[in-house]
N, CA, C and O of each residue as an XYZ file, in Angstrom:
936
protein
N       0.866     -1.181      0.011
C       0.003      0.023     -0.007
C       0.885      1.228     -0.003
O       1.789      1.327      0.827
N       0.656      2.150     -0.902
C       1.444      3.388     -0.976
C       0.860      4.371      0.033
O      -0.236      4.190      0.564
N       1.671      5.452      0.277
C       1.227      6.460      1.177
C      -0.063      7.129      0.723
O      -0.935      7.433      1.537
N      -0.180      7.362     -0.610
C      -1.372      8.030     -1.142
C      -2.592      7.134     -0.948
O      -3.646      7.600     -0.516
N      -2.446      5.838     -1.270
C      -3.600      4.923     -1.086
C      -3.965      4.759      0.385
O      -5.133      4.590      0.734
N      -2.936      4.812      1.248
C      -3.197      4.676      2.667
C      -3.943      5.874      3.162
O      -4.844      5.727      3.988
N      -3.612      7.063      2.698
C      -4.311      8.261      3.131
C      -5.742      8.302      2.600
O      -6.658      8.795      3.259
N      -5.908      7.754      1.356
C      -7.241      7.687      0.791
C      -8.110      6.732      1.579
O      -9.273      7.031      1.851
N      -7.554      5.572      1.954
C      -8.271      4.645      2.761
C      -8.639      5.254      4.136
O      -9.740      5.044      4.645
N      -7.685      6.013      4.720
C      -7.965      6.644      6.033
C      -9.087      7.649      5.949
O      -9.952      7.702      6.823
N      -9.075      8.462      4.875
C     -10.101      9.436      4.679
C     -11.505      8.771      4.482
O     -12.513      9.238      5.012
N     -11.515      7.676      3.706
C     -12.742      6.983      3.471
C     -13.268      6.284      4.695
O     -14.474      6.253      4.939
N     -12.356      5.720      5.469
C     -12.736      5.038      6.692
C     -13.271      6.064      7.705
O     -14.265      5.797      8.380
N     -12.632      7.218      7.815
C     -13.065      8.226      8.753
C     -14.449      8.738      8.343
O     -15.307      8.950      9.201
N     -14.674      8.941      7.036
C     -15.990      9.426      6.587
C     -17.079      8.385      6.951
O     -18.169      8.755      7.388
N     -16.784      7.127      6.773
C     -17.775      6.091      7.099
C     -18.005      5.993      8.591
O     -19.077      5.586      9.038
N     -16.997      6.368      9.362
C     -17.050      6.208     10.796
C     -17.341      7.519     11.548
O     -17.167      7.591     12.764
N     -17.779      8.540     10.827
C     -17.979      9.840     11.456
C     -18.913      9.783     12.625
O     -18.638     10.409     13.649
N     -20.009      9.062     12.527
C     -20.895      8.947     13.627
C     -20.285      8.257     14.831
O     -20.493      8.680     15.968
N     -19.521      7.177     14.580
C     -18.853      6.481     15.660
C     -17.832      7.392     16.335
O     -17.733      7.402     17.562
N     -17.089      8.142     15.568
C     -16.068      9.054     16.125
C     -16.690     10.132     17.023
O     -16.202     10.389     18.123
N     -17.731     10.735     16.561
C     -18.424     11.782     17.326
C     -19.029     11.209     18.593
O     -18.917     11.801     19.666
N     -19.676     10.047     18.466
C     -20.244      9.406     19.654
C     -19.142      9.021     20.615
O     -19.297      9.238     21.816
N     -18.043      8.465     20.155
C     -16.959      8.087     21.072
C     -16.379      9.306     21.770
O     -16.112      9.254     22.971
N     -16.182     10.382     21.061
C     -15.602     11.615     21.659
C     -16.607     12.185     22.682
O     -16.216     12.631     23.760
N     -17.864     12.164     22.341
C     -18.813     12.695     23.342
C     -18.862     11.860     24.603
O     -18.920     12.401     25.707
N     -18.839     10.524     24.446
C     -18.822      9.648     25.602
C     -17.549      9.884     26.443
O     -17.616     10.036     27.663
N     -16.407      9.909     25.771
C     -15.124     10.068     26.522
C     -15.084     11.404     27.251
O     -14.677     11.478     28.410
N     -15.505     12.444     26.571
C     -15.512     13.777     27.200
C     -16.418     13.860     28.406
O     -16.005     14.288     29.484
N     -17.693     13.435     28.208
C     -18.669     13.576     29.254
C     -18.335     12.709     30.506
O     -18.354     13.184     31.642
N     -18.036     11.439     30.238
C     -17.795     10.518     31.345
C     -16.567     10.921     32.149
O     -16.629     10.916     33.379
N     -15.455     11.271     31.511
C     -14.230     11.644     32.268
C     -14.323     13.026     32.812
O     -13.693     13.314     33.830
N     -15.084     13.919     32.188
C     -15.322     15.278     32.765
C     -15.999     15.129     34.118
O     -15.590     15.751     35.099
N     -17.040     14.298     34.165
C     -17.714     14.077     35.431
C     -16.793     13.437     36.476
O     -16.777     13.851     37.635
N     -16.008     12.399     36.043
C     -15.101     11.718     36.976
C     -14.042     12.621     37.488
O     -13.807     12.673     38.695
N     -13.400     13.329     36.631
C     -12.259     14.153     37.004
C     -12.678     15.298     37.933
O     -11.955     15.618     38.877
N     -13.804     15.899     37.684
C     -14.239     17.005     38.518
C     -14.746     16.491     39.867
O     -14.623     17.168     40.888
N     -15.316     15.287     39.855
C     -15.729     14.714     41.138
C     -14.554     14.428     42.028
O     -14.606     14.723     43.221
N     -13.489     13.860     41.489
C     -12.296     13.622     42.289
C     -11.599     14.908     42.716
O     -11.157     15.039     43.857
N     -11.505     15.877     41.763
C     -10.778     17.115     42.011
C     -11.544     17.945     43.076
O     -10.952     18.815     43.716
N     -12.834     17.683     43.262
C     -13.581     18.485     44.238
C     -13.291     18.063     45.693
O     -13.643     18.786     46.624
N     -12.666     16.919     45.886
C     -12.461     16.439     47.227
C     -11.000     16.183     47.604
O     -10.715     15.656     48.679
N     -10.062     16.564     46.697
C      -8.661     16.380     46.980
C      -7.812     17.483     46.358
O      -8.226     18.097     45.375
N      -6.629     17.744     46.916
C      -5.640     18.638     46.365
C      -4.416     17.867     45.898
O      -3.384     18.454     45.574
N      -4.540     16.566     45.866
C      -3.453     15.683     45.424
C      -3.562     15.435     43.938
O      -4.475     14.742     43.488
N      -2.653     15.986     43.179
C      -2.681     15.880     41.756
C      -2.561     14.420     41.290
O      -3.194     14.014     40.316
N      -1.737     13.641     42.005
C      -1.520     12.249     41.593
C      -2.845     11.446     41.697
O      -3.135     10.591     40.860
N      -3.620     11.745     42.728
C      -4.933     11.012     42.862
C      -5.853     11.348     41.693
O      -6.523     10.469     41.153
N      -5.883     12.622     41.305
C      -6.755     13.028     40.226
C      -6.284     12.377     38.936
O      -7.115     11.895     38.167
N      -5.003     12.345     38.673
C      -4.499     11.788     37.413
C      -4.714     10.272     37.379
O      -5.104      9.745     36.337
N      -4.480      9.572     38.450
C      -4.698      8.113     38.516
C      -6.181      7.816     38.208
O      -6.490      6.949     37.391
N      -7.063      8.528     38.855
C      -8.517      8.260     38.650
C      -8.897      8.611     37.197
O      -9.648      7.879     36.553
N      -8.362      9.752     36.684
C      -8.719     10.106     35.287
C      -8.176      9.118     34.321
O      -8.912      8.637     33.459
N      -6.893      8.783     34.423
C      -6.266      7.901     33.456
C      -6.896      6.484     33.465
O      -7.164      5.907     32.412
N      -7.119      5.955     34.655
C      -7.720      4.604     34.731
C      -9.161      4.670     34.219
O      -9.594      3.743     33.535
N      -9.881      5.670     34.506
C     -11.265      5.789     34.021
C     -11.285      5.951     32.497
O     -12.130      5.369     31.818
N     -10.343      6.752     31.963
C     -10.287      6.937     30.499
C     -10.000      5.646     29.768
O     -10.647      5.339     28.767
N      -9.034      4.885     30.258
C      -8.668      3.633     29.587
C      -9.807      2.654     29.697
O     -10.173      2.025     28.704
N     -10.393      2.501     30.904
C     -11.492      1.546     31.068
C     -12.722      1.923     30.180
O     -13.358      1.053     29.585
N     -13.024      3.201     30.112
C     -14.162      3.654     29.305
C     -13.935      3.433     27.841
O     -14.837      3.011     27.118
N     -12.683      3.729     27.379
C     -12.371      3.606     25.955
C     -12.456      2.135     25.541
O     -13.034      1.811     24.504
N     -11.882      1.252     26.350
C     -11.896     -0.184     26.002
C     -13.348     -0.717     26.021
O     -13.741     -1.504     25.160
N     -14.119     -0.276     27.005
C     -15.516     -0.710     27.082
C     -16.307     -0.259     25.846
O     -17.074     -1.036     25.276
N     -16.109      1.029     25.429
C     -16.836      1.534     24.267
C     -16.312      0.871     22.975
O     -17.079      0.693     22.028
N     -15.062      0.516     22.925
C     -14.517     -0.245     21.780
C     -15.205     -1.558     21.648
O     -15.622     -1.936     20.553
N     -15.339     -2.284     22.764
C     -15.995     -3.614     22.794
C     -17.470     -3.434     22.314
O     -17.966     -4.196     21.484
N     -18.125     -2.426     22.856
C     -19.484     -2.204     22.523
C     -19.684     -1.932     21.059
O     -20.612     -2.469     20.455
N     -18.814     -1.087     20.451
C     -18.923     -0.755     19.036
C     -18.645     -1.986     18.196
O     -19.304     -2.199     17.179
N     -17.677     -2.806     18.604
C     -17.401     -4.022     17.811
C     -18.612     -4.970     17.832
O     -19.015     -5.479     16.786
N     -19.195     -5.209     19.020
C     -20.341     -6.112     19.135
C     -21.553     -5.607     18.384
O     -22.306     -6.368     17.777
N     -21.717     -4.271     18.449
C     -22.912     -3.676     17.782
C     -22.805     -3.869     16.268
O     -23.763     -4.295     15.623
N     -21.641     -3.556     15.708
C     -21.465     -3.679     14.231
C     -21.477     -5.118     13.838
O     -22.072     -5.463     12.817
N     -20.835     -6.001     14.617
C     -20.876     -7.403     14.274
C     -22.258     -8.000     14.295
O     -22.606     -8.804     13.432
N     -23.064     -7.604     15.295
C     -24.438     -8.106     15.384
C     -25.281     -7.614     14.161
O     -26.077     -8.364     13.597
N     -25.066     -6.309     13.776
C     -25.761     -5.781     12.632
C     -25.354     -6.524     11.358
O     -26.198     -6.840     10.519
N     -24.062     -6.797     11.223
C     -23.551     -7.493     10.049
C     -24.116     -8.930      9.966
O     -24.537     -9.385      8.902
N     -24.112     -9.637     11.135
C     -24.644    -10.972     11.171
C     -26.117    -11.034     10.866
O     -26.594    -11.946     10.190
N     -26.864    -10.007     11.397
C     -28.284     -9.924     11.080
C     -28.588     -9.707      9.571
O     -29.536    -10.244      8.998
N     -27.697     -8.874      8.985
C     -27.860     -8.583      7.545
C     -27.553     -9.857      6.717
O     -28.260    -10.158      5.756
N     -26.509    -10.587      7.097
C     -26.158    -11.804      6.412
C     -27.274    -12.846      6.544
O     -27.603    -13.554      5.592
N     -27.848    -12.918      7.757
C     -28.949    -13.884      7.966
C     -30.160    -13.491      7.119
O     -30.890    -14.347      6.620
N     -30.358    -12.179      6.968
C     -31.486    -11.673      6.186
C     -31.249    -12.044      4.725
O     -32.183    -12.449      4.032
N     -30.043    -11.915      4.260
C     -29.688    -12.314      2.878
C     -29.890    -13.741      2.652
O     -30.445    -14.145      1.630
N     -29.438    -14.561      3.615
C     -29.642    -16.029      3.477
C     -31.087    -16.386      3.469
O     -31.491    -17.271      2.715
N     -31.897    -15.732      4.281
C     -33.324    -15.965      4.327
C     -33.996    -15.641      2.983
O     -34.858    -16.374      2.499
N     -33.565    -14.515      2.406
C     -34.075    -14.074      1.130
C     -33.703    -15.108      0.057
O     -34.539    -15.503     -0.756
N     -32.444    -15.532      0.073
C     -32.011    -16.471     -0.933
C     -32.775    -17.772     -0.837
O     -33.219    -18.306     -1.853
N     -32.936    -18.299      0.382
C     -33.652    -19.525      0.521
C     -35.138    -19.379      0.149
O     -35.736    -20.289     -0.425
N     -35.709    -18.236      0.481
C     -37.094    -17.975      0.090
C     -37.331    -17.918     -1.368
O     -38.336    -18.418     -1.871
N     -36.376    -17.287     -2.082
C     -36.441    -17.251     -3.535
C     -36.313    -18.620     -4.146
O     -36.973    -18.950     -5.132
N     -35.471    -19.391     -3.556
C     -35.223    -20.762     -4.094
C     -36.518    -21.597     -3.909
O     -36.899    -22.341     -4.813
N     -37.182    -21.477     -2.764
C     -38.338    -22.285     -2.475
C     -39.575    -21.733     -3.179
O     -40.326    -22.519     -3.757
N     -39.820    -20.466     -3.163
C     -41.038    -19.893     -3.758
C     -40.824    -18.448     -4.189
O     -41.222    -17.518     -3.488
N     -40.185    -18.263     -5.366
C     -39.855    -16.918     -5.787
C     -41.037    -16.007     -6.029
O     -40.924    -14.791     -5.880
N     -42.169    -16.578     -6.400
C     -43.316    -15.727     -6.716
C     -43.944    -15.084     -5.453
O     -44.624    -14.063     -5.547
N     -43.719    -15.663     -4.340
C     -44.374    -15.111     -3.135
C     -43.748    -13.800     -2.696
O     -44.369    -13.038     -1.956
N     -42.540    -13.527     -3.136
C     -41.852    -12.338     -2.642
C     -42.431    -11.074     -3.286
O     -42.320    -10.004     -2.688
N     -43.007    -11.139     -4.406
C     -43.662     -9.947     -4.979
C     -44.809     -9.488     -4.097
O     -44.978     -8.294     -3.847
N     -45.594    -10.448     -3.630
C     -46.733    -10.121     -2.714
C     -46.221     -9.586     -1.392
O     -46.783     -8.643     -0.836
N     -45.152    -10.190     -0.890
C     -44.605     -9.724      0.389
C     -44.047     -8.304      0.272
O     -44.200     -7.494      1.186
N     -43.408     -8.012     -0.841
C     -42.868     -6.679     -1.050
C     -44.057     -5.685     -1.194
O     -44.010     -4.596     -0.621
N     -45.047     -6.025     -1.903
C     -46.205     -5.168     -2.065
C     -46.821     -4.817     -0.670
O     -47.137     -3.659     -0.394
N     -46.978     -5.853      0.190
C     -47.508     -5.596      1.530
C     -46.555     -4.670      2.333
O     -46.996     -3.782      3.062
N     -45.276     -4.905      2.175
C     -44.289     -4.128      2.901
C     -44.356     -2.626      2.480
O     -44.312     -1.726      3.319
N     -44.460     -2.409      1.195
C     -44.552     -1.063      0.641
C     -45.833     -0.374      1.131
O     -45.818      0.811      1.463
N     -46.964     -1.145      1.175
C     -48.213     -0.545      1.655
C     -48.053     -0.172      3.111
O     -48.526      0.887      3.523
N     -47.393     -1.019      3.915
C     -47.190     -0.722      5.354
C     -46.325      0.533      5.523
O     -46.460      1.270      6.500
N     -45.432      0.760      4.546
C     -44.537      1.926      4.601
C     -45.227      3.223      4.202
O     -44.645      4.301      4.321
N     -46.467      3.121      3.730
C     -47.238      4.349      3.440
C     -47.656      4.544      2.013
O     -48.349      5.510      1.695
N     -47.234      3.612      1.110
C     -47.744      3.751     -0.294
C     -49.142      3.232     -0.410
O     -49.611      2.423      0.390
N     -49.811      3.737     -1.459
C     -51.161      3.201     -1.700
C     -51.105      1.810     -2.286
O     -50.041      1.359     -2.710
N     -52.217      1.132     -2.317
C     -52.267     -0.244     -2.883
C     -51.825     -0.243     -4.317
O     -51.100     -1.136     -4.755
N     -52.289      0.828     -5.104
C     -51.903      0.893     -6.497
C     -50.444      1.133     -6.681
O     -49.828      0.524     -7.556
N     -49.844      2.020     -5.868
C     -48.428      2.297     -5.977
C     -47.608      1.070     -5.587
O     -46.614      0.746     -6.237
N     -48.024      0.402     -4.536
C     -47.287     -0.801     -4.120
C     -47.339     -1.885     -5.178
O     -46.324     -2.511     -5.485
N     -48.493     -2.102     -5.721
C     -48.660     -3.137     -6.746
C     -47.884     -2.769     -8.006
O     -47.323     -3.645     -8.664
N     -47.847     -1.472     -8.353
C     -47.114     -1.091     -9.552
C     -45.596     -1.258     -9.368
O     -44.895     -1.706    -10.275
N     -45.107     -0.892     -8.182
C     -43.658     -1.004     -7.936
C     -43.223     -2.454     -7.847
O     -42.235     -2.837     -8.472
N     -43.929     -3.257     -7.094
C     -43.567     -4.679     -6.965
C     -43.753     -5.401     -8.317
O     -42.997     -6.319     -8.636
N     -44.758     -4.985     -9.105
C     -44.959     -5.637    -10.438
C     -43.851     -5.261    -11.398
O     -43.520     -6.042    -12.291
N     -43.260     -4.067    -11.233
C     -42.227     -3.610    -12.166
C     -40.987     -4.508    -12.023
O     -40.249     -4.675    -12.994
N     -40.736     -5.096    -10.825
C     -39.601     -5.916    -10.645
C     -39.878     -7.388    -10.420
O     -38.986     -8.169    -10.091
N     -41.164     -7.751    -10.609
C     -41.568     -9.132    -10.286
C     -40.924    -10.178    -11.116
O     -40.827    -11.328    -10.688
N     -40.465     -9.822    -12.323
C     -39.872    -10.807    -13.226
C     -38.319    -10.732    -13.197
O     -37.648    -11.409    -13.976
N     -37.767     -9.900    -12.290
C     -36.331     -9.807    -12.193
C     -35.945    -10.205    -10.754
O     -36.162     -9.451     -9.806
N     -35.362    -11.420    -10.620
C     -35.077    -11.901     -9.271
C     -34.096    -11.056     -8.513
O     -34.260    -10.818     -7.317
N     -33.046    -10.588     -9.224
C     -32.044     -9.742     -8.562
C     -32.640     -8.481     -8.089
O     -32.332     -8.032     -6.985
N     -33.529     -7.848     -8.915
C     -34.181     -6.609     -8.531
C     -35.141     -6.846     -7.291
O     -35.219     -6.031     -6.372
N     -35.823     -7.957     -7.336
C     -36.735     -8.293     -6.186
C     -35.917     -8.435     -4.906
O     -36.296     -7.901     -3.864
N     -34.803     -9.151     -4.980
C     -34.006     -9.358     -3.783
C     -33.459     -8.049     -3.284
O     -33.478     -7.778     -2.083
N     -32.949     -7.198     -4.235
C     -32.364     -5.907     -3.884
C     -33.402     -5.008     -3.195
O     -33.114     -4.320     -2.216
N     -34.621     -5.046     -3.750
C     -35.734     -4.215     -3.172
C     -36.087     -4.715     -1.778
O     -36.278     -3.919     -0.858
N     -36.171     -5.999     -1.626
C     -36.532     -6.566     -0.336
C     -35.482     -6.176      0.723
O     -35.834     -5.766      1.829
N     -34.188     -6.308      0.371
C     -33.143     -6.000      1.300
C     -33.114     -4.531      1.641
O     -32.871     -4.134      2.781
N     -33.370     -3.736      0.620
C     -33.442     -2.272      0.841
C     -34.579     -1.900      1.824
O     -34.417     -1.041      2.691
N     -35.667     -2.540      1.664
C     -36.790     -2.307      2.598
C     -36.517     -2.706      4.011
O     -37.117     -2.175      4.945
N     -35.594     -3.658      4.179
C     -35.185     -4.109      5.469
C     -33.911     -3.387      6.007
O     -33.378     -3.741      7.059
N     -33.460     -2.389      5.263
C     -32.331     -1.632      5.717
C     -31.013     -2.347      5.605
O     -30.090     -2.021      6.352
N     -30.875     -3.274      4.743
C     -29.602     -4.039      4.602
C     -28.726     -3.378      3.626
O     -29.057     -3.279      2.444
N     -27.561     -2.899      4.110
C     -26.662     -2.207      3.212
C     -25.872     -3.220      2.337
O     -25.659     -4.365      2.737
N     -25.459     -2.780      1.167
C     -24.746     -3.629      0.314
C     -23.358     -3.956      0.898
O     -22.910     -5.100      0.811
N     -22.691     -2.983      1.477
C     -21.374     -3.177      2.057
C     -21.461     -2.937      3.558
O     -21.568     -1.789      3.988
N     -21.417     -3.986      4.359
C     -21.518     -3.801      5.838
C     -20.237     -3.168      6.371
O     -19.158     -3.301      5.794
N     -20.396     -2.493      7.465
C     -19.252     -1.863      8.136
C     -18.318     -2.932      8.744
O     -18.768     -4.009      9.135
N     -17.068     -2.630      8.814
C     -16.074     -3.512      9.393
C     -16.081     -3.347     10.915
O     -15.837     -2.240     11.396
N     -16.356     -4.428     11.713
C     -16.434     -4.296     13.160
C     -15.144     -3.796     13.773
O     -15.142     -2.946     14.664
N     -14.033     -4.349     13.270
C     -12.727     -3.907     13.866
C     -12.410     -2.484     13.543
O     -11.855     -1.762     14.372
N     -12.754     -2.064     12.351
C     -12.532     -0.686     11.957
C     -13.332      0.294     12.819
O     -12.801      1.300     13.289
N     -14.596     -0.011     13.016
C     -15.436      0.852     13.883
C     -14.970      0.817     15.340
O     -14.998      1.837     16.029
N     -14.540     -0.360     15.805
C     -14.091     -0.493     17.178
C     -12.801      0.324     17.420
O     -12.664      0.970     18.459
N     -11.886      0.293     16.487
C     -10.653      1.049     16.644
C     -10.865      2.524     16.609
O     -10.239      3.260     17.372
N     -11.763      2.995     15.711
C     -12.093      4.406     15.678
C     -12.757      4.846     17.001
O     -12.511      5.953     17.481
N     -13.589      3.980     17.579
C     -14.258      4.273     18.831
C     -13.181      4.392     19.948
O     -13.192      5.336     20.737
N     -12.272      3.422     19.985
C     -11.208      3.449     20.982
C     -10.423      4.713     20.914
O     -10.206      5.375     21.930
N      -9.977      5.071     19.695
C      -9.164      6.271     19.523
C      -9.937      7.552     19.896
O      -9.417      8.399     20.622
N     -11.133      7.684     19.416
C     -11.944      8.864     19.661
C     -12.247      9.002     21.108
O     -12.099     10.095     21.656
N     -12.669      7.944     21.768
C     -13.028      8.011     23.196
C     -11.832      8.339     24.040
O     -11.929      9.190     24.924
N     -10.694      7.698     23.804
C      -9.526      7.937     24.616
C      -8.984      9.378     24.411
O      -8.699     10.057     25.398
N      -8.841      9.842     23.195
C      -8.335     11.173     22.933
C      -9.258     12.270     23.503
O      -8.776     13.273     24.030
N     -10.542     12.083     23.400
C     -11.469     13.044     23.973
C     -11.411     13.036     25.518
O     -11.510     14.083     26.159
N     -11.248     11.836     26.094
C     -11.119     11.719     27.534
C      -9.876     12.458     28.059
O      -9.860     12.949     29.188
N      -8.858     12.524     27.227
C      -7.620     13.181     27.671
C      -7.742     14.688     27.831
O      -6.933     15.320     28.510
N      -8.763     15.255     27.198
C      -8.897     16.736     27.181
C      -9.152     17.302     28.593
O      -8.451     18.230     28.997
N     -10.137     16.772     29.365
C     -10.321     17.291     30.722
C      -9.214     16.880     31.702
O      -9.102     17.460     32.782
N      -8.391     15.878     31.331
C      -7.352     15.381     32.256
C      -6.084     16.197     32.116
O      -5.435     16.467     33.127
N      -5.695     16.603     30.917
C      -4.360     17.194     30.669
C      -4.070     18.435     31.514
O      -2.930     18.588     31.952
N      -5.046     19.347     31.776
C      -4.717     20.496     32.562
C      -4.207     20.152     33.954
O      -3.429     20.911     34.531
N      -4.633     19.020     34.499
C      -4.181     18.596     35.807
C      -2.746     18.048     35.785
O      -2.127     17.896     36.838
N      -2.224     17.756     34.604
C      -0.805     17.322     34.445
C       0.114     18.513     34.619
O       1.202     18.378     35.178
N      -0.306     19.680     34.149
C       0.585     20.833     34.072
C       0.318     21.923     35.105
O       1.183     22.765     35.346
N      -0.873     21.920     35.722
C      -1.253     23.007     36.609
C      -1.644     22.502     37.984
O      -2.059     21.350     38.119
N      -1.523     23.333     39.008
C      -2.110     22.981     40.283
C      -3.614     22.818     40.186
O      -4.242     23.386     39.293
N      -4.191     22.062     41.077
C      -5.568     21.656     40.978
C      -6.531     22.886     40.842
O      -7.399     22.868     39.970
N      -6.398     23.911     41.656
C      -7.360     25.056     41.526
C      -7.343     25.639     40.086
O      -8.399     25.858     39.491
N      -6.172     25.878     39.556
C      -6.097     26.463     38.210
C      -6.497     25.414     37.191
O      -7.123     25.740     36.182
N      -6.148     24.167     37.437
C      -6.464     23.131     36.471
C      -7.973     22.949     36.331
O      -8.454     22.677     35.231
N      -8.721     23.090     37.405
C     -10.166     22.991     37.342
C     -10.748     23.998     36.338
O     -11.593     23.647     35.515
N     -10.297     25.220     36.415
C     -10.814     26.252     35.489
C     -10.432     26.011     34.074
O     -11.259     26.167     33.175
N      -9.188     25.630     33.837
C      -8.748     25.384     32.467
C      -9.418     24.159     31.887
O      -9.830     24.170     30.727
N      -9.534     23.111     32.668
C     -10.199     21.889     32.266
C     -11.666     22.170     31.867
O     -12.153     21.686     30.845
N     -12.340     22.961     32.703
C     -13.724     23.274     32.417
C     -13.843     24.039     31.106
O     -14.747     23.785     30.311
N     -12.901     25.004     30.877
C     -12.979     25.814     29.662
C     -12.694     25.004     28.391
O     -13.425     25.121     27.408
N     -11.629     24.178     28.405
C     -11.345     23.404     27.210
C     -12.352     22.301     26.965
O     -12.637     21.961     25.817
N     -12.894     21.738     28.036
C     -13.940     20.734     27.859
C     -15.214     21.308     27.275
O     -15.867     20.711     26.420
N     -15.545     22.512     27.779
C     -16.729     23.245     27.246
C     -16.514     23.490     25.763
O     -17.441     23.289     24.979
N     -15.380     23.897     25.364
C     -15.070     24.207     23.920
C     -15.234     22.934     23.120
O     -15.814     22.963     22.034
N     -14.732     21.804     23.633
C     -14.855     20.559     22.918
C     -16.277     20.113     22.798
O     -16.689     19.616     21.750
N     -17.044     20.281     23.862
C     -18.460     19.854     23.820
C     -19.250     20.700     22.816
O     -20.155     20.192     22.153
N     -18.904     22.008     22.703
C     -19.540     22.832     21.695
C     -19.208     22.320     20.285
O     -20.078     22.248     19.417
N     -17.914     21.963     20.076
C     -17.488     21.438     18.753
C     -18.208     20.129     18.489
O     -18.649     19.912     17.361
N     -18.350     19.255     19.455
C     -19.020     17.978     19.249
C     -20.500     18.199     18.985
O     -21.089     17.469     18.188
N     -21.110     19.163     19.617
C     -22.500     19.491     19.347
C     -22.704     19.936     17.929
O     -23.691     19.566     17.293
N     -21.784     20.724     17.422
C     -21.852     21.152     16.031
C     -21.694     20.003     15.083
O     -22.399     19.911     14.078
N     -20.727     19.085     15.410
C     -20.540     17.865     14.651
C     -21.778     16.965     14.608
O     -22.166     16.460     13.555
N     -22.374     16.784     15.762
C     -23.573     15.999     15.877
C     -24.704     16.589     15.013
O     -25.410     15.858     14.319
N     -24.862     17.920     15.067
C     -25.901     18.598     14.294
C     -25.711     18.369     12.791
O     -26.677     18.114     12.071
N     -24.480     18.460     12.330
C     -24.223     18.279     10.883
C     -24.471     16.841     10.467
O     -25.028     16.594      9.397
N     -24.070     15.898     11.290
C     -24.228     14.492     10.894
C     -25.745     14.118     10.900
O     -26.223     13.418     10.008
N     -26.454     14.590     11.897
C     -27.881     14.232     12.074
C     -28.818     15.172     11.332
O     -30.029     14.952     11.298
N     -28.240     16.248     10.721
C     -29.054     17.277     10.027
C     -30.106     17.840     10.966
O     -31.283     17.950     10.621
N     -29.639     18.201     12.191
C     -30.495     18.797     13.173
C     -30.150     20.268     13.383
O     -29.175     20.776     12.830
N     -30.964     20.941     14.190
C     -30.686     22.327     14.506
C     -29.402     22.444     15.342
O     -29.235     21.727     16.328
N     -28.521     23.326     14.955
C     -27.210     23.422     15.601
C     -27.337     23.921     17.051
O     -26.695     23.374     17.948
N     -28.164     24.958     17.286
C     -28.283     25.516     18.645
C     -28.849     24.484     19.596
O     -28.342     24.327     20.707
N     -29.858     23.797     19.198
C     -30.479     22.747     20.046
C     -29.503     21.650     20.394
O     -29.367     21.235     21.544
N     -28.809     21.185     19.321
C     -27.884     20.075     19.571
C     -26.684     20.471     20.433
O     -26.259     19.702     21.295
N     -26.143     21.661     20.205
C     -25.060     22.155     21.051
C     -25.534     22.281     22.507
O     -24.853     21.854     23.440
N     -26.696     22.866     22.667
C     -27.244     23.024     24.025
C     -27.399     21.666     24.752
O     -27.049     21.529     25.925
N     -27.924     20.690     24.030
C     -28.092     19.330     24.614
C     -26.716     18.759     25.006
O     -26.560     18.237     26.110
N     -25.739     18.854     24.126
C     -24.426     18.329     24.348
C     -23.738     18.938     25.553
O     -23.201     18.239     26.412
N     -23.770     20.239     25.591
C     -23.152     20.997     26.709
C     -23.870     20.730     27.999
O     -23.222     20.596     29.037
N     -25.221     20.642     27.981
C     -25.950     20.382     29.174
C     -25.646     18.968     29.766
O     -25.562     18.779     30.980
N     -25.491     18.020     28.860
C     -25.138     16.654     29.326
C     -23.770     16.700     30.034
O     -23.594     16.094     31.091
N     -22.832     17.406     29.456
C     -21.485     17.509     30.023
C     -21.511     18.166     31.419
O     -20.868     17.707     32.363
N     -22.281     19.258     31.499
C     -22.333     19.974     32.774
C     -23.040     19.117     33.806
O     -22.659     19.122     34.977
N     -24.066     18.378     33.394
C     -24.805     17.523     34.318
C     -23.889     16.410     34.830
O     -23.940     16.047     36.006
N     -23.041     15.865     33.929
C     -22.088     14.847     34.360
C     -21.084     15.337     35.362
O     -20.750     14.637     36.318
N     -20.582     16.589     35.139
C     -19.626     17.198     36.095
C     -20.269     17.412     37.446
O     -19.678     17.106     38.481
N     -21.514     17.953     37.434
C     -22.210     18.209     38.686
C     -22.492     16.913     39.438
O     -22.366     16.845     40.661
N     -22.882     15.869     38.669
C     -23.142     14.587     39.322
C     -21.899     14.026     39.935
O     -21.951     13.475     41.035
N     -20.779     14.146     39.263
C     -19.490     13.692     39.818
C     -19.090     14.438     41.068
O     -18.608     13.839     42.030
N     -19.289     15.758     41.059
C     -18.965     16.564     42.258
C     -19.881     16.192     43.414
O     -19.426     15.978     44.538
N     -21.153     16.118     43.131
C     -22.132     15.800     44.266
C     -21.833     14.471     44.890
O     -21.780     14.393     46.117
N     -21.629     13.400     44.119
C     -21.416     12.089     44.671
C     -20.076     12.042     45.403
O     -19.971     11.387     46.440
N     -19.041     12.726     44.882
C     -17.773     12.752     45.578
C     -17.801     13.472     46.860
O     -17.212     13.009     47.837
N     -18.482     14.627     46.912
C     -18.653     15.401     48.149
C     -19.418     14.611     49.176
O     -19.061     14.600     50.355
N     -20.481     13.940     48.732
C     -21.299     13.148     49.705
C     -20.461     11.989     50.286
O     -20.496     11.730     51.489
N     -19.735     11.323     49.440
C     -18.915     10.221     49.976
C     -17.816     10.745     50.882
O     -17.534     10.158     51.926
N     -17.194     11.852     50.483
C     -16.128     12.444     51.324
C     -16.664     12.821     52.684
O     -16.026     12.523     53.693
N     -17.859     13.490     52.750
C     -18.479     13.849     53.995
C     -18.858     12.648     54.793
O     -18.746     12.646     56.019
N     -19.318     11.594     54.095
C     -19.695     10.395     54.793
C     -18.558      9.693     55.541
O     -18.744      9.136     56.623
N     -17.387      9.741     54.926
C     -16.229      9.076     55.536
C     -15.424     10.010     56.481
O     -14.822      9.557     57.454
N     -15.435     11.342     56.157
C     -14.602     12.249     56.907
C     -15.415     13.185     57.815
O     -14.873     13.975     58.587
N     -16.739     13.053     57.682
C     -17.575     13.907     58.528
C     -17.612     15.347     57.923
O     -18.261     16.233     58.477
């Protein structure tokens, strides 16, 4: 593989995995933001904050990687089973699929006449019938690669989780809290914009939701940490 082809593959893979990357970054940012602020609220020991943040980031990233792999693998296996079912159905009784497709189209909102016309147009073409049936069931021609999605999830989750942690590496805890909050807020805003573009949603609403979730996570982490600290130390 040449450098040019490698870069082309990387761009293509990233484009296909955009939703996974944004989701992974959002999860990594929000979960570790809450964890790091919860720990930093009850200690002035930088080492304690960094150990908690680093271990939480690694555990969360690996967990999300496993989840992404299993999700894509399950979807791929379901699609393959669907294809096998379609193939066996055509072998056993190819004529019945035109009626099934017509019913499916009617359930999707087409009129009886529209459904009959569309299914009739492909009723004598087996490949077209199979393709239409799979399309109606949401089966993509090229399934996503589970390992590819899992690795993008791992990378995105871990890198995003590092954002709220890094200020505590270079600054004392009081200053690090402020810097961590600022850079994490900026990242959440960027992620909200990314989510809005991917989902074709309103930018303001999506950014507000994303930032609110991050703030809620931080507050939850602080509250539970303070309660536990008071419970043990009075």
